[in-house]
N, CA, C and O atoms as a GROMACS GRO file, in nm:
protein
  504
    1MET      N    1  16.347  10.047  15.044
    1MET     CA    2  16.390   9.948  14.948
    1MET      C    3  16.443   9.824  15.020
    1MET      O    4  16.420   9.710  14.978
    2PHE      N    5  16.514   9.847  15.129
    2PHE     CA    6  16.570   9.737  15.207
    2PHE      C    7  16.459   9.644  15.257
    2PHE      O    8  16.473   9.522  15.250
    3PHE      N    9  16.349   9.702  15.307
    3PHE     CA   10  16.240   9.622  15.360
    3PHE      C   11  16.169   9.544  15.250
    3PHE      O   12  16.124   9.432  15.273
    4ILE      N   13  16.158   9.603  15.132
    4ILE     CA   14  16.098   9.532  15.020
    4ILE      C   15  16.184   9.410  14.985
    4ILE      O   16  16.132   9.301  14.964
    5PHE      N   17  16.316   9.432  14.978
    5PHE     CA   18  16.407   9.320  14.951
    5PHE      C   19  16.393   9.211  15.056
    5PHE      O   20  16.386   9.093  15.023
    6CYS      N   21  16.388   9.251  15.185
    6CYS     CA   22  16.374   9.154  15.293
    6CYS      C   23  16.245   9.074  15.279
    6CYS      O   24  16.243   8.953  15.303
    7GLY      N   25  16.137   9.141  15.241
    7GLY     CA   26  16.009   9.072  15.223
    7GLY      C   27  16.016   8.968  15.113
    7GLY      O   28  15.966   8.857  15.129
    8PHE      N   29  16.076   9.004  15.000
    8PHE     CA   30  16.089   8.909  14.890
    8PHE      C   31  16.184   8.796  14.927
    8PHE      O   32  16.160   8.681  14.890
    9PHE      N   33  16.292   8.826  15.000
    9PHE     CA   34  16.386   8.723  15.042
    9PHE      C   35  16.317   8.624  15.135
    9PHE      O   36  16.330   8.502  15.118
   10TRP      N   37  16.242   8.675  15.233
   10TRP     CA   38  16.170   8.588  15.327
   10TRP      C   39  16.068   8.501  15.253
   10TRP      O   40  16.056   8.382  15.282
   11THR      N   41  15.998   8.560  15.158
   11THR     CA   42  15.902   8.483  15.080
   11THR      C   43  15.973   8.373  15.001
   11THR      O   44  15.923   8.261  14.992
   12GLY      N   45  16.090   8.405  14.944
   12GLY     CA   46  16.167   8.304  14.872
   12GLY      C   47  16.208   8.189  14.961
   12GLY      O   48  16.203   8.073  14.920
   13LEU      N   49  16.249   8.220  15.083
   13LEU     CA   50  16.284   8.114  15.177
   13LEU      C   51  16.164   8.026  15.210
   13LEU      O   52  16.175   7.903  15.215
   14ARG      N   53  16.050   8.089  15.232
   14ARG     CA   54  15.929   8.014  15.264
   14ARG      C   55  15.885   7.928  15.145
   14ARG      O   56  15.836   7.817  15.164
   15LEU      N   57  15.901   7.980  15.024
   15LEU     CA   58  15.868   7.901  14.905
   15LEU      C   59  15.961   7.782  14.892
   15LEU      O   60  15.918   7.672  14.857
   16ALA      N   61  16.089   7.804  14.920
   16ALA     CA   62  16.189   7.699  14.903
   16ALA      C   63  16.164   7.579  14.993
   16ALA      O   64  16.187   7.465  14.953
   17ASP      N   65  16.116   7.604  15.115
   17ASP     CA   66  16.094   7.489  15.203
   17ASP      C   67  15.949   7.440  15.199
   17ASP      O   68  15.911   7.355  15.279
   18GLY      N   69  15.870   7.493  15.108
   18GLY     CA   70  15.736   7.441  15.085
   18GLY      C   71  15.630   7.486  15.183
   18GLY      O   72  15.523   7.425  15.190
   19ARG      N   73  15.655   7.589  15.259
   19ARG     CA   74  15.556   7.634  15.357
   19ARG      C   75  15.450   7.726  15.298
   19ARG      O   76  15.345   7.746  15.360
   20ILE      N   77  15.475   7.779  15.181
   20ILE     CA   78  15.376   7.867  15.118
   20ILE      C   79  15.313   7.791  15.002
   20ILE      O   80  15.382   7.740  14.915
   21GLU      N   81  15.182   7.785  15.002
   21GLU     CA   82  15.108   7.721  14.894
   21GLU      C   83  15.057   7.833  14.804
   21GLU      O   84  14.967   7.908  14.842
   22LEU      N   85  15.114   7.842  14.685
   22LEU     CA   86  15.076   7.950  14.595
   22LEU      C   87  14.951   7.916  14.516
   22LEU      O   88  14.927   7.800  14.482
   23PRO      N   89  14.871   8.018  14.488
   23PRO     CA   90  14.755   7.995  14.400
   23PRO      C   91  14.802   7.974  14.256
   23PRO      O   92  14.921   7.982  14.226
   24SER      N   93  14.708   7.948  14.168
   24SER     CA   94  14.741   7.925  14.028
   24SER      C   95  14.805   8.049  13.965
   24SER      O   96  14.801   8.158  14.022
   25TYR      N   97  14.864   8.030  13.846
   25TYR     CA   98  14.927   8.142  13.777
   25TYR      C   99  14.826   8.252  13.746
   25TYR      O  100  14.860   8.370  13.751
   26TYR      N  101  14.705   8.215  13.714
   26TYR     CA  102  14.602   8.314  13.688
   26TYR      C  103  14.577   8.400  13.812
   26TYR      O  104  14.567   8.522  13.803
   27MET      N  105  14.567   8.335  13.927
   27MET     CA  106  14.544   8.410  14.050
   27MET      C  107  14.663   8.499  14.084
   27MET      O  108  14.644   8.610  14.134
   28LEU      N  109  14.783   8.453  14.056
   28LEU     CA  110  14.901   8.537  14.078
   28LEU      C  111  14.894   8.661  13.990
   28LEU      O  112  14.924   8.771  14.035
   29PHE      N  113  14.854   8.643  13.865
   29PHE     CA  114  14.838   8.756  13.774
   29PHE      C  115  14.734   8.854  13.827
   29PHE      O  116  14.754   8.975  13.826
   30VAL      N  117  14.623   8.800  13.874
   30VAL     CA  118  14.517   8.886  13.928
   30VAL      C  119  14.564   8.958  14.053
   30VAL      O  120  14.544   9.079  14.065
   31LEU      N  121  14.625   8.887  14.146
   31LEU     CA  122  14.665   8.945  14.275
   31LEU      C  123  14.778   9.047  14.265
   31LEU      O  124  14.777   9.147  14.336
   32PHE      N  125  14.875   9.023  14.176
   32PHE     CA  126  14.993   9.109  14.171
   32PHE      C  127  14.994   9.211  14.059
   32PHE      O  128  15.071   9.306  14.064
   33ILE      N  129  14.910   9.191  13.958
   33ILE     CA  130  14.912   9.285  13.846
   33ILE      C  131  14.774   9.344  13.819
   33ILE      O  132  14.755   9.466  13.830
   34LEU      N  133  14.679   9.259  13.784
   34LEU     CA  134  14.549   9.308  13.740
   34LEU      C  135  14.476   9.388  13.848
   34LEU      O  136  14.436   9.502  13.823
   35ALA      N  137  14.457   9.330  13.966
   35ALA     CA  138  14.383   9.400  14.072
   35ALA      C  139  14.453   9.528  14.116
   35ALA      O  140  14.387   9.632  14.123
   36PRO      N  141  14.583   9.526  14.146
   36PRO     CA  142  14.647   9.652  14.187
   36PRO      C  143  14.639   9.762  14.080
   36PRO      O  144  14.612   9.878  14.112
   37VAL      N  145  14.662   9.725  13.955
   37VAL     CA  146  14.659   9.825  13.848
   37VAL      C  147  14.518   9.881  13.832
   37VAL      O  148  14.498  10.002  13.831
   38ALA      N  149  14.420   9.792  13.819
   38ALA     CA  150  14.283   9.837  13.796
   38ALA      C  151  14.229   9.917  13.915
   38ALA      O  152  14.172  10.025  13.898
   39GLU      N  153  14.247   9.863  14.035
   39GLU     CA  154  14.193   9.931  14.153
   39GLU      C  155  14.261  10.064  14.179
   39GLU      O  156  14.194  10.162  14.212
   40GLU      N  157  14.392  10.070  14.166
   40GLU     CA  158  14.461  10.196  14.195
   40GLU      C  159  14.435  10.302  14.089
   40GLU      O  160  14.421  10.419  14.121
   41PHE      N  161  14.428  10.262  13.962
   41PHE     CA  162  14.394  10.362  13.860
   41PHE      C  163  14.253  10.416  13.884
   41PHE      O  164  14.229  10.535  13.868
   42PHE      N  165  14.161  10.327  13.923
   42PHE     CA  166  14.025  10.375  13.948
   42PHE      C  167  14.017  10.456  14.077
   42PHE      O  168  13.973  10.571  14.076
   43PHE      N  169  14.060  10.397  14.189
   43PHE     CA  170  14.040  10.463  14.318
   43PHE      C  171  14.134  10.581  14.340
   43PHE      O  172  14.088  10.687  14.384
   44ARG      N  173  14.261  10.568  14.312
   44ARG     CA  174  14.355  10.680  14.334
   44ARG      C  175  14.354  10.776  14.215
   44ARG      O  176  14.337  10.897  14.231
   45GLY      N  177  14.372  10.719  14.095
   45GLY     CA  178  14.387  10.803  13.977
   45GLY      C  179  14.261  10.874  13.934
   45GLY      O  180  14.269  10.979  13.870
   46THR      N  181  14.145  10.819  13.968
   46THR     CA  182  14.019  10.882  13.928
   46THR      C  183  13.944  10.939  14.047
   46THR      O  184  13.926  11.060  14.057
   47VAL      N  185  13.899  10.853  14.138
   47VAL     CA  186  13.814  10.897  14.249
   47VAL      C  187  13.889  10.995  14.340
   47VAL      O  188  13.842  11.107  14.362
   48GLN      N  189  14.003  10.953  14.393
   48GLN     CA  190  14.075  11.039  14.487
   48GLN      C  191  14.123  11.168  14.420
   48GLN      O  192  14.118  11.275  14.479
   49HIS      N  193  14.169  11.156  14.297
   49HIS     CA  194  14.215  11.274  14.224
   49HIS      C  195  14.102  11.376  14.206
   49HIS      O  196  14.122  11.495  14.230
   50CYS      N  197  13.984  11.329  14.166
   50CYS     CA  198  13.870  11.421  14.147
   50CYS      C  199  13.824  11.481  14.279
   50CYS      O  200  13.794  11.600  14.285
   51LEU      N  201  13.818  11.399  14.383
   51LEU     CA  202  13.777  11.451  14.513
   51LEU      C  203  13.878  11.552  14.566
   51LEU      O  204  13.838  11.654  14.624
   52LYS      N  205  14.006  11.527  14.547
   52LYS     CA  206  14.111  11.617  14.596
   52LYS      C  207  14.102  11.753  14.529
   52LYS      O  208  14.132  11.855  14.592
   53LYS      N  209  14.061  11.756  14.402
   53LYS     CA  210  14.044  11.883  14.332
   53LYS      C  211  13.935  11.969  14.397
   53LYS      O  212  13.945  12.091  14.400
   54ASN      N  213  13.831  11.902  14.449
   54ASN     CA  214  13.715  11.974  14.501
   54ASN      C  215  13.714  11.992  14.652
   54ASN      O  216  13.632  12.069  14.702
   55MET      N  217  13.801  11.925  14.724
   55MET     CA  218  13.804  11.941  14.870
   55MET      C  219  13.948  11.940  14.919
   55MET      O  220  14.027  11.853  14.882
   56GLN      N  221  13.981  12.038  15.001
   56GLN     CA  222  14.117  12.052  15.048
   56GLN      C  223  14.133  12.016  15.196
   56GLN      O  224  14.242  12.030  15.251
   57ALA      N  225  14.026  11.970  15.260
   57ALA     CA  226  14.031  11.940  15.404
   57ALA      C  227  14.127  11.826  15.433
   57ALA      O  228  14.140  11.731  15.355
   58GLU      N  229  14.194  11.837  15.549
   58GLU     CA  230  14.284  11.731  15.595
   58GLU      C  231  14.257  11.704  15.742
   58GLU      O  232  14.220  11.794  15.817
   59PHE      N  233  14.274  11.579  15.782
   59PHE     CA  234  14.261  11.537  15.920
   59PHE      C  235  14.389  11.465  15.960
   59PHE      O  236  14.416  11.355  15.913
   60PHE      N  237  14.467  11.526  16.048
   60PHE     CA  238  14.592  11.467  16.094
   60PHE      C  239  14.683  11.428  15.978
   60PHE      O  240  14.747  11.323  15.982
   61GLY      N  241  14.690  11.512  15.876
   61GLY     CA  242  14.777  11.487  15.762
   61GLY      C  243  14.720  11.395  15.656
   61GLY      O  244  14.787  11.365  15.558
   62VAL      N  245  14.596  11.351  15.674
   62VAL     CA  246  14.530  11.263  15.577
   62VAL      C  247  14.419  11.343  15.510
   62VAL      O  248  14.333  11.399  15.578
   63SER      N  249  14.421  11.349  15.378
   63SER     CA  250  14.321  11.428  15.307
   63SER      C  251  14.182  11.366  15.319
   63SER      O  252  14.167  11.244  15.328
   64ALA      N  253  14.081  11.452  15.319
   64ALA     CA  254  13.943  11.404  15.321
   64ALA      C  255  13.915  11.319  15.197
   64ALA      O  256  13.839  11.222  15.204
   65ALA      N  257  13.975  11.356  15.086
   65ALA     CA  258  13.958  11.278  14.962
   65ALA      C  259  14.010  11.137  14.982
   65ALA      O  260  13.949  11.041  14.932
   66ASN      N  261  14.120  11.122  15.052
   66ASN     CA  262  14.177  10.990  15.079
   66ASN      C  263  14.085  10.909  15.170
   66ASN      O  264  14.064  10.790  15.146
   67VAL      N  265  14.030  10.971  15.272
   67VAL     CA  266  13.941  10.900  15.365
   67VAL      C  267  13.817  10.851  15.291
   67VAL      O  268  13.776  10.736  15.308
   68ILE      N  269  13.757  10.938  15.211
   68ILE     CA  270  13.636  10.900  15.137
   68ILE      C  271  13.669  10.787  15.037
   68ILE      O  272  13.593  10.691  15.024
   69THR      N  273  13.781  10.800  14.966
   69THR     CA  274  13.822  10.698  14.871
   69THR      C  275  13.847  10.565  14.941
   69THR      O  276  13.810  10.459  14.890
   70SER      N  277  13.910  10.569  15.059
   70SER     CA  278  13.938  10.447  15.134
   70SER      C  279  13.811  10.380  15.183
   70SER      O  280  13.802  10.257  15.187
   71VAL      N  281  13.712  10.459  15.222
   71VAL     CA  282  13.583  10.403  15.262
   71VAL      C  283  13.518  10.333  15.142
   71VAL      O  284  13.464  10.223  15.157
   72LEU      N  285  13.522  10.396  15.026
   72LEU     CA  286  13.466  10.333  14.905
   72LEU      C  287  13.543  10.207  14.868
   72LEU      O  288  13.483  10.105  14.832
   73PHE      N  289  13.676  10.213  14.877
   73PHE     CA  290  13.761  10.098  14.849
   73PHE      C  291  13.724   9.981  14.942
   73PHE      O  292  13.711   9.867  14.897
   74SER      N  293  13.707  10.010  15.069
   74SER     CA  294  13.669   9.908  15.167
   74SER      C  295  13.530   9.853  15.138
   74SER      O  296  13.507   9.732  15.149
   75ALA      N  297  13.438   9.940  15.101
   75ALA     CA  298  13.301   9.897  15.072
   75ALA      C  299  13.299   9.800  14.954
   75ALA      O  300  13.224   9.702  14.956
   76VAL      N  301  13.378   9.826  14.853
   76VAL     CA  302  13.386   9.736  14.738
   76VAL      C  303  13.440   9.600  14.782
   76VAL      O  304  13.394   9.497  14.735
   77HIS      N  305  13.538   9.601  14.872
   77HIS     CA  306  13.595   9.475  14.920
   77HIS      C  307  13.498   9.402  15.013
   77HIS      O  308  13.500   9.279  15.019
   78VAL      N  309  13.414   9.475  15.085
   78VAL     CA  310  13.310   9.410  15.166
   78VAL      C  311  13.215   9.338  15.074
   78VAL      O  312  13.177   9.223  15.100
   79TYR      N  313  13.176   9.403  14.968
   79TYR     CA  314  13.083   9.343  14.872
   79TYR      C  315  13.142   9.216  14.811
   79TYR      O  316  13.072   9.116  14.796
   80GLY      N  317  13.270   9.219  14.774
   80GLY     CA  318  13.330   9.106  14.706
   80GLY      C  319  13.385   8.997  14.796
   80GLY      O  320  13.387   8.880  14.757
   81TRP      N  321  13.430   9.033  14.918
   81TRP     CA  322  13.503   8.938  15.001
   81TRP      C  323  13.448   8.922  15.143
   81TRP      O  324  13.488   8.831  15.215
   82GLY      N  325  13.357   9.010  15.183
   82GLY     CA  326  13.302   9.000  15.318
   82GLY      C  327  13.349   9.114  15.407
   82GLY      O  328  13.445   9.184  15.376
   83SER      N  329  13.279   9.130  15.519
   83SER     CA  330  13.304   9.246  15.605
   83SER      C  331  13.442   9.245  15.670
   83SER      O  332  13.503   9.351  15.685
   84SER      N  333  13.492   9.130  15.709
   84SER     CA  334  13.624   9.129  15.773
   84SER      C  335  13.733   9.172  15.674
   84SER      O  336  13.826   9.243  15.713
   85HIS      N  337  13.723   9.131  15.550
   85HIS     CA  338  13.821   9.170  15.450
   85HIS      C  339  13.811   9.321  15.424
   85HIS      O  340  13.913   9.390  15.412
   86GLY      N  341  13.690   9.371  15.415
   86GLY     CA  342  13.671   9.514  15.395
   86GLY      C  343  13.732   9.596  15.507
   86GLY      O  344  13.791   9.702  15.483
   87PHE      N  345  13.718   9.548  15.629
   87PHE     CA  346  13.776   9.616  15.744
   87PHE      C  347  13.929   9.613  15.737
   87PHE      O  348  13.995   9.712  15.767
   88LEU      N  349  13.984   9.500  15.696
   88LEU     CA  350  14.130   9.483  15.693
   88LEU      C  351  14.199   9.564  15.583
   88LEU      O  352  14.318   9.592  15.595
   89VAL      N  353  14.129   9.602  15.479
   89VAL     CA  354  14.194   9.678  15.372
   89VAL      C  355  14.183   9.828  15.390
   89VAL      O  356  14.239   9.904  15.310
   90PHE      N  357  14.112   9.873  15.492
   90PHE     CA  358  14.094  10.018  15.511
   90PHE      C  359  14.227  10.088  15.541
   90PHE      O  360  14.260  10.187  15.474
   91ALA      N  361  14.303  10.041  15.638
   91ALA     CA  362  14.429  10.106  15.675
   91ALA      C  363  14.531  10.103  15.560
   91ALA      O  364  14.593  10.205  15.532
   92PRO      N  365  14.549   9.988  15.493
   92PRO     CA  366  14.641   9.991  15.378
   92PRO      C  367  14.593  10.086  15.267
   92PRO      O  368  14.674  10.146  15.197
   93SER      N  369  14.462  10.097  15.252
   93SER     CA  370  14.409  10.190  15.153
   93SER      C  371  14.446  10.334  15.188
   93SER      O  372  14.480  10.413  15.101
   94LEU      N  373  14.438  10.367  15.316
   94LEU     CA  374  14.481  10.501  15.359
   94LEU      C  375  14.629  10.522  15.328
   94LEU      O  376  14.668  10.630  15.282
   95ALA      N  377  14.712  10.420  15.352
   95ALA     CA  378  14.855  10.431  15.324
   95ALA      C  379  14.879  10.453  15.175
   95ALA      O  380  14.962  10.536  15.137
   96MET      N  381  14.806  10.379  15.090
   96MET     CA  382  14.821  10.397  14.945
   96MET      C  383  14.775  10.536  14.903
   96MET      O  384  14.834  10.599  14.815
   97GLY      N  385  14.670  10.584  14.968
   97GLY     CA  386  14.620  10.718  14.938
   97GLY      C  387  14.715  10.827  14.982
   97GLY      O  388  14.731  10.927  14.912
   98ILE      N  389  14.779  10.809  15.097
   98ILE     CA  390  14.879  10.907  15.143
   98ILE      C  391  14.996  10.910  15.046
   98ILE      O  392  15.045  11.017  15.010
   99LEU      N  393  15.039  10.793  15.003
   99LEU     CA  394  15.148  10.784  14.906
   99LEU      C  395  15.109  10.855  14.776
   99LEU      O  396  15.190  10.926  14.718
  100TYR      N  397  14.987  10.835  14.732
  100TYR     CA  398  14.941  10.902  14.610
  100TYR      C  399  14.933  11.054  14.631
  100TYR      O  400  14.975  11.131  14.544
  101ASP      N  401  14.879  11.097  14.746
  101ASP     CA  402  14.871  11.241  14.772
  101ASP      C  403  15.008  11.307  14.772
  101ASP      O  404  15.024  11.418  14.721
  102ARG      N  405  15.106  11.239  14.830
  102ARG     CA  406  15.241  11.298  14.842
  102ARG      C  407  15.316  11.299  14.709
  102ARG      O  408  15.391  11.392  14.681
  103THR      N  409  15.295  11.197  14.626
  103THR     CA  410  15.373  11.185  14.503
  103THR      C  411  15.296  11.220  14.376
  103THR      O  412  15.356  11.255  14.274
  104GLN      N  413  15.163  11.209  14.382
  104GLN     CA  414  15.077  11.225  14.263
  104GLN      C  415  15.112  11.124  14.154
  104GLN      O  416  15.095  11.152  14.036
  105ARG      N  417  15.161  11.007  14.195
  105ARG     CA  418  15.195  10.900  14.101
  105ARG      C  419  15.122  10.772  14.141
  105ARG      O  420  15.141  10.720  14.251
  106VAL      N  421  15.040  10.723  14.051
  106VAL     CA  422  14.964  10.601  14.076
  106VAL      C  423  15.057  10.480  14.081
  106VAL      O  424  15.027  10.381  14.147
  107SER      N  425  15.169  10.487  14.011
  107SER     CA  426  15.260  10.372  14.004
  107SER      C  427  15.310  10.331  14.143
  107SER      O  428  15.326  10.212  14.170
  108PHE      N  429  15.334  10.427  14.232
  108PHE     CA  430  15.379  10.393  14.366
  108PHE      C  431  15.269  10.323  14.446
  108PHE      O  432  15.296  10.230  14.521
  109ALA      N  433  15.146  10.369  14.428
  109ALA     CA  434  15.033  10.304  14.496
  109ALA      C  435  15.013  10.162  14.442
  109ALA      O  436  14.979  10.071  14.518
  110ILE      N  437  15.034  10.143  14.313
  110ILE     CA  438  15.023  10.009  14.253
  110ILE      C  439  15.128   9.916  14.313
  110ILE      O  440  15.098   9.802  14.349
  111LEU      N  441  15.251   9.965  14.324
  111LEU     CA  442  15.358   9.884  14.382
  111LEU      C  443  15.327   9.847  14.527
  111LEU      O  444  15.344   9.732  14.567
  112LEU      N  445  15.282   9.944  14.606
  112LEU     CA  446  15.247   9.917  14.746
  112LEU      C  447  15.131   9.818  14.754
  112LEU      O  448  15.132   9.730  14.840
  113HIS      N  449  15.034   9.830  14.667
  113HIS     CA  450  14.919   9.739  14.664
  113HIS      C  451  14.966   9.596  14.634
  113HIS      O  452  14.921   9.502  14.697
  114SER      N  453  15.056   9.581  14.538
  114SER     CA  454  15.109   9.448  14.504
  114SER      C  455  15.185   9.388  14.621
  114SER      O  456  15.172   9.268  14.649
  115ILE      N  457  15.262   9.470  14.690
  115ILE     CA  458  15.337   9.422  14.807
  115ILE      C  459  15.240   9.382  14.918
  115ILE      O  460  15.263   9.282  14.986
  116TYR      N  461  15.133   9.458  14.937
  116TYR     CA  462  15.033   9.423  15.037
  116TYR      C  463  14.969   9.288  15.003
  116TYR      O  464  14.949   9.205  15.091
  117ASN      N  465  14.938   9.267  14.876
  117ASN     CA  466  14.878   9.139  14.835
  117ASN      C  467  14.976   9.024  14.857
  117ASN      O  468  14.936   8.915  14.899
  118LEU      N  469  15.105   9.046  14.830
  118LEU     CA  470  15.205   8.944  14.858
  118LEU      C  471  15.208   8.912  15.007
  118LEU      O  472  15.213   8.795  15.046
  119ASN      N  473  15.205   9.014  15.089
  119ASN     CA  474  15.204   8.996  15.234
  119ASN      C  475  15.082   8.914  15.277
  119ASN      O  476  15.093   8.827  15.363
  120ALA      N  477  14.968   8.942  15.219
  120ALA     CA  478  14.846   8.869  15.255
  120ALA      C  479  14.860   8.720  15.224
  120ALA      O  480  14.813   8.636  15.300
  121ILE      N  481  14.923   8.688  15.111
  121ILE     CA  482  14.943   8.547  15.075
  121ILE      C  483  15.039   8.481  15.174
  121ILE      O  484  15.015   8.368  15.217
  122VAL      N  485  15.146   8.549  15.208
  122VAL     CA  486  15.245   8.493  15.301
  122VAL      C  487  15.181   8.470  15.438
  122VAL      O  488  15.196   8.362  15.496
  123VAL      N  489  15.110   8.569  15.490
  123VAL     CA  490  15.047   8.555  15.621
  123VAL      C  491  14.942   8.446  15.620
  123VAL      O  492  14.932   8.370  15.717
  124ARG      N  493  14.867   8.436  15.515
  124ARG     CA  494  14.762   8.334  15.504
  124ARG      C  495  14.822   8.192  15.508
  124ARG      O  496  14.759   8.098  15.556
  125SER      N  497  14.944   8.179  15.456
  125SER     CA  498  15.003   8.047  15.447
  125SER      C  499  15.079   8.006  15.572
  125SER      O  500  15.126   7.892  15.581
  126LEU      N  501  15.092   8.095  15.668
  126LEU     CA  502  15.168   8.060  15.790
  126LEU      C  503  15.090   7.966  15.880
  126LEU      O  504  15.140   7.928  15.986
   0.00000   0.00000   0.00000
């Protein structure tokens, strides 16, 4: 929780001095609400959940269902944003999948996804 607060505080400071150029309100809605909710309900709540029911294999504490879901998640991002973006979302997708596997709650994965998107905007504006 402390790190989440620090991230929002840092973003607020960067906004205050004009170093971050925010996208339109529509894009903010898409980046922080629509995309995380839609993607996590589909990929974690549906795909990963169904795969986890049918396969119990794990590799270094990461479920095979999570790895397969993360590959699909990355492939969708390659299609929409290009290969470098698809590569960059693979590791965060694994993290969201681990969080989902441990808690069985999509809401935590949605929150992590929104924070990741916020981070991407901040880094892009530096």
